[in-house]
C-alpha positions in Angstrom: 35.7 -72.4 -11.3 37.1 -71.0 -14.3 40.6 -69.7 -15.3 39.0 -67.1 -16.8 36.9 -66.3 -13.4 39.4 -66.5 -10.8 41.2 -64.1 -13.2 39.3 -61.8 -13.2 38.4 -61.9 -9.3 42.0 -61.8 -8.7 41.9 -58.5 -10.8 39.0 -57.1 -9.4 40.5 -57.3 -5.8 44.0 -56.5 -6.7 42.3 -53.3 -8.2 40.4 -52.7 -5.1 43.4 -52.6 -3.0 45.4 -50.9 -5.1 43.1 -47.8 -5.3 42.7 -48.3 -1.7 46.7 -48.5 -0.9 46.9 -45.1 -3.2 44.1 -43.1 -1.3 45.6 -43.9 1.8 49.6 -43.2 0.9 47.9 -39.7 -1.0 46.3 -38.8 2.7 49.5 -39.6 4.8 51.5 -38.3 1.7 50.7 -34.7 3.3 52.5 -33.6 7.0 49.4 -31.8 7.7 47.1 -34.8 7.7 49.7 -37.0 9.3 49.7 -34.6 11.8 46.0 -34.5 12.6 46.5 -38.9 12.2 49.3 -38.2 15.2 47.0 -35.5 17.2 43.2 -38.2 16.6 45.4 -41.3 17.5 45.2 -40.1 21.5 42.0 -39.1 21.6 38.9 -38.2 19.4 38.6 -34.2 18.2 36.6 -31.6 16.7 37.2 -30.1 13.9 38.1 -26.8 16.4 40.6 -29.0 17.9 42.0 -30.2 15.2 42.1 -26.8 13.4 44.0 -24.9 16.9 47.6 -26.4 15.8 47.7 -24.9 12.3 47.6 -21.5 10.6 44.9 -22.5 8.5 41.1 -21.4 7.9 38.6 -24.0 8.9 37.5 -25.1 5.2 40.9 -25.8 4.4 41.9 -28.6 7.7 37.8 -29.7 6.4 39.5 -30.7 2.9 42.4 -32.4 5.2 39.7 -34.1 6.8 37.7 -35.0 4.0 41.0 -36.8 2.4 41.7 -38.6 5.4 38.0 -39.9 5.4 38.0 -40.8 2.2 40.9 -43.0 2.6 39.4 -44.5 5.9 41.6 -43.4 8.1 39.7 -41.7 10.1 35.3 -41.6 10.9 34.3 -38.5 11.4 30.8 -38.5 13.9 28.0 -35.6 14.8 26.7 -34.8 18.0 24.8 -31.7 17.6 26.6 -29.5 15.3 29.9 -30.6 16.5 31.7 -33.1 14.2 33.8 -35.8 16.2 36.3 -37.0 14.1 38.3 -41.3 15.0 41.0 -42.7 14.2 40.1 -45.6 11.6 42.8 -48.3 13.1 41.8 -50.8 11.1 42.0 -49.3 7.5 46.2 -48.7 8.1 46.2 -52.7 8.3 46.5 -53.2 3.7 49.2 -50.1 4.2 51.5 -52.2 6.9 50.8 -55.4 4.9 52.0 -53.9 1.9 55.5 -52.5 3.2 55.7 -55.8 5.7 56.0 -57.6 2.7 58.9 -55.1 1.5 60.9 -54.5 4.7 
């Protein structure tokens, strides 16, 4: 492969990884979302269960959940009319690798 092709591939990988890291760290920057991750880590939760410890509307909770989903930190499934959130621990691996480099 030519240097140009390798350079383009590498740049694409770095940019993609940076976007992923940015989304993860942005999601974890908020203490409410970090608490939601902690709650989901021990057990899958419904939106109502995630909302219970906080004094905020279900709409606000849903926005926080969407940020966590966009970052890949959780997956949401629907059973009937109930949305269940599950932690996606694999998504943290890129952030852990980045942090470990600077450890």
